Phi, psi and omega in degrees: 000125180281131183270114182248150178219160184235128174253117188093111188244044181279200187309302186296339185299336185299323188286328175287313185301321180299316173302312183299313181305321194272357175264125180283352175257011174231149176231125179277116183253340183207151168224168181209139183200138181292342186271101179305333184287348179273004182296333184265008177292329177234082177295149180087003174235160181294134181249133174235158172251355177231123178293325180291327171300322177288327177291328179282321180273334180252148178268104189240142178264322188218138175236140171263123181249114184243057193244167172303154188307318181296338175278346180313307179300297189299327181282321171301312175306309184298319183286321176301310177299344176268358175089020184252135176286155190237129165252106187253131172297153170296152357281175181298311193205185173284330182195174189289335171298313182289327177295323180298322182290334168292332180295313182295321180293316181291327174293321183287328183244069188286355183268345184259124179264131172241117188257125170263144193270074166262067182299331183290353162300339187248010173294142189295325176297314185291321178308311184293320183292324177297318177297323180294317173301313177304319188287338179062014187292343182245023180081192186290153177279126180261316186213155173226126183239136173228123179241132169228108178244091183247181175227142176221120178290167177297329170298344173300320182271322177301321181290320178240074195303330181307331183294332181264359184249130181312311183290344181253325176272325181085351178154192186244247187301330181288308186286335186263303185268328190238015179297328183289333177289320172301318178298315185287334179290322185281335175293321184279326188269335180094202177305133181262136181262324183196158182223134167244116187227176184209131175240157182195161174247105180281331189252141183269065189260356176065035181244172187267348193256158181284145176257349185212133175218147178228153176205147173252121185241137180249122180267155176298332185273002176107345180294156177250129171249142171234132185231132179215132179219149175198158173243013181266013178281162180292343183198170179279087178287169182293143170287140181242130176229123184228136175236123176263120173263170173300327188242358187196168176223128178238138185224135175252116181205139182055039173064024183230135176264130184231159168233175179252146176269181181294348175263359185087005178269150182287140176237122187285138185250315183199152179237143180291154164286137185256148174270122182296151177115173183292341184252041179306329184293346173290346175087169189246014188262009165308310190296323177295313183290318184298307169309318175298317183296316175304318183290325175291329173302302185305314185261007173060043173247180192234020178274064179224187180268109185278162175304319183287338177282337184273341187300318183304317177306321175293328181289326182290328170296307187295324178299315178299315178295316182293316180298323171297314178301309181288332191061045182197166171300139181245132178270132180300330188285330178289325179294316183298320188289335185265356182251000000 
């Protein structure tokens, strides 16, 4: 039985706690949060307000890190150096430089596993789409489009001010709401050659981070990508991911993968398992990835999302920001050489 703990009892922790509870090979033995009023969220387990204290007193196999972005690197590092496996919520880090430090940490501690929570890789629609891309049965990939049009009120930042501060969040809509889409785009398109991007604030929220971002992406294989994300929409619309091949077009929207028939009509191929509730757009693959990671710990295998797998999305975000500042295209290799 794996002894598991959770650090951070904010919004996303409920998804992790539910997955832990539903796994027969794991036992939740401790939780940690600086807010003592959250002590009763998980009754019957040891509660700590200091994660270092928890690491000293508990014998743990795995820790789930559900903390603000700026704490991901230092807390992951502390857990790994204690010999504890880590399941870390996205994003990987504040930026690609800090992400590269986590890659070095992963390489140094090869016996300790760090899984980054890119659960949308395991959505049924995306798994099928990825296999279609790999099969090349519809010819070369010509274009990839990723759209995230969500809504966040000003209270979203007022209630948790760290979200609106660059030094604590690392960014806005890209690193927080649409990083999964960037991750999926690079998985489908492969190595990125260059990015021309723009970031902006369409909302008068008085925060330091972007609420809208756009990018044109050139892949090494010749495919072209288009990315758009905003939280200035009226509601949380479905994320859209589309791949245009030489012979066909596939689209994931409303959690359904479709293609076009001979008459140009949509044909449904597969639908994602949906998570009930108002945040259905998060997807329901947290449990799939958590279960897979626990299996990897028990069987000492490596089929999970490693730190090095999560780094490309951080590089994409940094490139879009840099391109926006310079008002020109940014070569990915030049960014990599600078970190």
